[in-house]
LUMDONU-257825 format. One record per residue (C-alpha): residue in three letters; residue number from 0; x, y, z. Coordinates in Angstrom, 2 decimals. Each point is the difference from the previous one (the first is absolute). Layout:
<nodes>
('ALA', NUM, (X, Y, Z))
...
</nodes>
This chain:
<nodes>
('MET', 0, (-35.97, -51.52, -57.05))
('ALA', 1, (-2.17, -1.67, -2.79))
('GLY', 2, (-3.76, 1.22, -0.29))
('ILE', 3, (-2.54, -2.07, 1.36))
('LEU', 4, (-1.30, -0.87, -3.14))
('ASP', 5, (3.35, -1.74, -1.30))
('LEU', 6, (-0.89, -2.72, 2.51))
('LEU', 7, (-2.58, -0.77, -2.36))
('ASN', 8, (3.03, -1.00, -2.60))
('SER', 9, (1.58, -1.53, 2.08))
('ASP', 10, (0.51, -3.63, 1.27))
('LEU', 11, (-1.81, 0.67, 3.01))
('GLY', 12, (-2.24, 1.74, -2.01))
('LYS', 13, (-0.83, -3.06, -2.27))
('THR', 14, (-0.31, -1.96, 2.92))
('LEU', 15, (-2.18, 2.38, 1.46))
('ILE', 16, (-2.75, 0.30, -3.40))
('SER', 17, (0.17, -3.86, -0.04))
('GLY', 18, (-1.47, -0.98, 3.14))
('ALA', 19, (-2.37, 2.94, 0.63))
('SER', 20, (-1.35, -1.07, -3.44))
('LYS', 21, (-0.21, -3.58, 1.29))
('GLN', 22, (-0.98, 0.78, 3.51))
('PHE', 23, (-3.11, 2.20, -1.12))
('GLY', 24, (-0.65, -1.50, -3.41))
('GLN', 25, (0.60, 2.69, -2.32))
('ASP', 26, (1.50, 0.45, -3.08))
('GLU', 27, (4.24, 0.70, 0.38))
('GLY', 28, (-0.43, 3.59, -2.19))
('LYS', 29, (-2.84, 1.01, 2.22))
('THR', 30, (1.49, -0.71, 2.65))
('ALA', 31, (3.15, 1.82, -1.02))
('ASN', 32, (-1.86, 3.29, -0.30))
('ALA', 33, (-1.74, -0.76, 3.08))
('LEU', 34, (3.41, -0.24, 2.18))
('GLY', 35, (1.11, 2.91, -2.31))
('ALA', 36, (-2.59, 2.21, 1.30))
('ALA', 37, (0.15, -1.56, 3.26))
('LEU', 38, (3.45, 0.79, 0.94))
('PRO', 39, (0.42, 3.08, -0.49))
('LEU', 40, (-3.41, 1.54, 1.12))
('ILE', 41, (0.47, -1.67, 3.64))
('LEU', 42, (4.10, 1.62, -0.09))
('GLY', 43, (-1.62, 3.04, -1.19))
('ALA', 44, (-2.50, -0.08, 3.23))
('MET', 45, (2.83, -0.53, 2.08))
('LYS', 46, (2.15, 3.01, -0.85))
('ASN', 47, (-3.25, 2.21, 0.51))
('ASN', 48, (0.09, -1.26, 3.29))
('ALA', 49, (3.69, 0.07, 0.35))
('SER', 50, (-0.29, 3.85, -0.76))
('SER', 51, (-1.56, 0.88, 3.86))
('PRO', 52, (2.52, -1.21, 2.97))
('GLU', 53, (-2.38, -2.07, 1.55))
('GLY', 54, (-0.19, -1.49, -3.14))
('ALA', 55, (3.30, -0.61, -0.73))
('ALA', 56, (0.64, -1.11, 3.27))
('GLY', 57, (-2.93, -2.67, -0.16))
('LEU', 58, (1.89, -1.38, -3.37))
('LEU', 59, (3.08, -0.07, 1.66))
('SER', 60, (-0.88, -1.70, 2.97))
('ALA', 61, (-2.23, -2.89, -2.02))
('LEU', 62, (3.41, -0.22, -2.28))
('GLY', 63, (1.71, -1.07, 3.27))
('ASN', 64, (-1.86, -3.05, 0.08))
('ASP', 65, (1.80, -3.30, -0.91))
('LYS', 66, (-2.76, -0.75, -1.84))
('HIS', 67, (0.45, 2.74, -2.37))
('SER', 68, (3.55, -0.59, -0.51))
('GLY', 69, (0.13, -1.01, -3.25))
('GLY', 70, (-0.21, -3.88, 0.45))
('ILE', 71, (-3.63, -0.01, -2.34))
('LEU', 72, (2.22, 0.76, -2.69))
('ASP', 73, (1.89, -3.38, 0.32))
('ASN', 74, (-2.96, -2.13, 1.05))
('LEU', 75, (-2.55, 0.77, -2.96))
('GLY', 76, (0.53, -3.13, -1.66))
('SER', 77, (-1.56, -1.87, 3.06))
('ILE', 78, (-2.80, 2.73, 0.83))
('LEU', 79, (-1.37, 0.12, -3.46))
('GLY', 80, (0.98, -3.92, -1.19))
('GLY', 81, (-2.06, -1.61, 2.32))
('GLY', 82, (-3.79, -0.79, 0.41))
('GLY', 83, (-0.74, 3.24, 1.58))
('VAL', 84, (1.62, 3.16, 0.84))
('ASP', 85, (1.50, -0.04, 3.65))
('ASP', 86, (-3.33, 1.51, 2.44))
('ASP', 87, (3.03, 2.16, 2.00))
('VAL', 88, (0.72, 1.53, -3.73))
('LEU', 89, (-3.40, 1.55, -0.68))
('LYS', 90, (-0.56, 1.18, 3.37))
('ASP', 91, (2.99, 1.39, 0.16))
('GLY', 92, (-1.01, 1.46, -3.37))
('ALA', 93, (-3.79, 1.50, 1.18))
('GLY', 94, (1.47, 1.65, 3.24))
('ILE', 95, (2.73, 1.83, -2.72))
('LEU', 96, (-2.73, 0.84, -2.29))
('GLY', 97, (-2.30, 1.40, 2.71))
('HIS', 98, (3.01, 2.13, 1.78))
('VAL', 99, (1.50, 1.51, -3.31))
('PHE', 100, (-3.44, 0.46, -1.76))
('GLY', 101, (-2.36, 0.93, 2.81))
('GLY', 102, (-2.92, -2.49, -0.48))
('ARG', 103, (0.53, 1.39, -3.78))
('GLU', 104, (1.10, -3.05, -0.90))
('GLN', 105, (-3.36, -1.67, -1.95))
('ASN', 106, (0.34, 3.28, -2.29))
('VAL', 107, (3.58, -0.87, -0.63))
('ALA', 108, (-1.18, -3.64, -1.22))
('GLN', 109, (-3.06, 1.35, -2.16))
('ALA', 110, (3.13, 1.89, -1.90))
('VAL', 111, (2.06, -2.60, -0.06))
('SER', 112, (-2.98, -2.34, -0.99))
('LYS', 113, (-0.48, 2.51, -3.02))
('SER', 114, (3.17, 0.08, -1.45))
('SER', 115, (1.33, -3.15, -0.41))
('GLY', 116, (-3.39, -2.13, -0.45))
('ILE', 117, (-0.10, -2.11, 2.79))
('ASP', 118, (-2.82, -0.55, 2.19))
('LEU', 119, (-0.23, 2.34, 3.59))
('ALA', 120, (0.63, -3.35, 2.46))
('SER', 121, (2.91, -0.61, -2.00))
('ALA', 122, (1.11, 3.42, 0.30))
('MET', 123, (-0.14, 0.71, 3.37))
('ASN', 124, (2.10, -3.47, 0.76))
('ILE', 125, (2.49, 1.35, -2.83))
('LEU', 126, (0.06, 3.09, 2.36))
('LYS', 127, (0.36, -2.17, 3.21))
('VAL', 128, (2.84, -1.77, -1.17))
('ALA', 129, (2.14, 3.31, -1.85))
('GLY', 130, (-0.35, 1.41, 3.74))
('PRO', 131, (2.25, -1.76, 1.77))
('LEU', 132, (2.20, -0.42, -3.02))
('VAL', 133, (0.24, 3.85, -0.57))
('MET', 134, (0.75, 0.28, 3.81))
('GLY', 135, (2.72, -2.89, -0.17))
('ALA', 136, (1.51, 1.86, -2.96))
('ILE', 137, (0.24, 2.85, 1.93))
('GLY', 138, (1.10, -1.36, 3.38))
('LYS', 139, (2.96, -1.80, -1.82))
('GLU', 140, (0.83, 3.65, -1.70))
('SER', 141, (-0.39, 1.66, 3.10))
('ARG', 142, (2.67, -2.37, 1.73))
('GLN', 143, (2.58, 0.10, -2.55))
('LYS', 144, (-0.15, 3.75, -0.33))
('GLY', 145, (-0.45, 0.45, 4.46))
('VAL', 146, (-2.93, 2.46, -0.87))
('ALA', 147, (-1.49, 1.02, 3.36))
('ASP', 148, (-1.97, 3.31, -0.45))
('GLN', 149, (-2.54, 2.08, -1.91))
('ASN', 150, (2.33, 1.06, -3.05))
('GLY', 151, (1.79, -3.29, -0.51))
('ILE', 152, (-3.12, -1.70, -0.49))
('GLY', 153, (-1.78, 2.64, -1.89))
('ASP', 154, (3.01, -0.28, -2.35))
('LEU', 155, (0.18, -3.72, 0.15))
('LEU', 156, (-3.78, -0.02, -1.05))
('GLY', 157, (0.12, 2.48, -2.59))
('GLY', 158, (3.38, -1.77, -1.80))
('MET', 159, (-2.15, -3.30, -0.04))
('LEU', 160, (-3.09, 1.64, -1.69))
('GLY', 161, (2.46, 1.47, -2.56))
('GLY', 162, (-1.14, 2.10, -2.60))
('ALA', 163, (-3.66, -1.00, 0.78))
('SER', 164, (0.44, 2.23, 3.74))
('ASN', 165, (-2.02, 3.22, -1.22))
('GLU', 166, (-3.08, -1.93, -1.93))
('GLN', 167, (0.10, -2.72, 2.34))
('GLN', 168, (-0.76, 2.48, 3.01))
('SER', 169, (-2.80, 1.53, -1.89))
('LEU', 170, (-1.91, -3.57, -0.87))
('VAL', 171, (0.42, -0.94, 4.13))
('SER', 172, (-1.69, 3.08, 0.93))
('LYS', 173, (-2.70, -0.16, -2.49))
('LEU', 174, (-0.57, -3.56, 1.56))
('LEU', 175, (0.04, 0.88, 3.56))
('ASP', 176, (-2.16, 3.25, -0.53))
('ALA', 177, (-2.55, -2.22, -2.58))
('ASP', 178, (-3.22, -0.36, 2.24))
('GLY', 179, (-0.78, -3.97, -2.09))
('ASP', 180, (-0.96, 2.59, -2.86))
('GLY', 181, (-0.05, -2.18, -2.97))
('SER', 182, (1.08, 2.67, -2.37))
('MET', 183, (3.09, 1.17, 2.30))
('ILE', 184, (1.27, -3.81, 0.10))
('ASP', 185, (-0.14, -0.30, -4.19))
('ASP', 186, (1.97, 3.05, -0.28))
('VAL', 187, (2.91, -1.35, 2.45))
('ALA', 188, (-0.71, -3.41, -2.17))
('GLY', 189, (0.29, 1.81, -3.28))
('MET', 190, (3.23, 1.88, 1.25))
('LEU', 191, (1.58, -3.60, 1.20))
('LEU', 192, (-0.55, -1.07, -3.72))
('GLY', 193, (1.31, 2.75, -1.27))
('GLY', 194, (-2.82, 1.85, -1.56))
('ASN', 195, (0.29, 3.06, 1.85))
('LYS', 196, (3.52, 0.69, 0.53))
('LYS', 197, (3.20, 1.68, -1.19))
('SER', 198, (3.15, -1.79, -1.02))
('GLY', 199, (2.00, -0.62, 2.40))
('GLY', 200, (-2.85, -1.03, 2.53))
('ILE', 201, (-0.59, -2.94, 1.92))
('GLY', 202, (-2.46, -0.74, -2.78))
('SER', 203, (2.94, -0.29, -3.00))
('LEU', 204, (1.82, -1.97, 2.69))
('LEU', 205, (-2.83, -2.57, 0.48))
('GLY', 206, (-0.36, -0.01, -3.84))
('GLY', 207, (3.27, -0.98, 0.21))
('LEU', 208, (-0.09, -3.61, 1.57))
('PHE', 209, (0.76, -3.22, -1.77))
('GLY', 210, (-0.73, 2.29, -3.23))
('LYS', 211, (-4.14, -0.42, 0.87))
</nodes>
């Protein structure tokens, strides 16, 4: 499977970026950067959770829900093209974020905000939309591949993270360990921007999106 960031370069990604930017009143370039940070951070946190048998079982159970079968990927135009994002999508997203980030989603939103230049409220809303999208992408792929155990889901998530995997886990760990300390958020935002990374890490992947 292609990496999660490749999604943003597809027609689906263009619909997502255009729709989210209009819904939340943000510049498309900044919205693209915010999504480029949010998608792999959420996926990385899921991979971190799935490293334990209990976490993997919980994720597989959630993926078994029809809500996460991948249908959201086919309905993005209607979800983001109307007068407002469906409340069910935002509620599902909030629940997903709370589960995978363990209550530290504010730290994640701050890092996404600082690395993309959008305000904190918009960063949180983009994370809430990105959560169900990531679950839908994983759900669709897991069904196609018949993933049913911890090793299978771990391999699938690792493949979707692609070359960002190792550094992504470091970013996720820093965010989850942070106590709200501003310097830690700045450090992670800097890594997302590509300032403190080695080539091949997530910074280079994000920096390559849309040539920005």
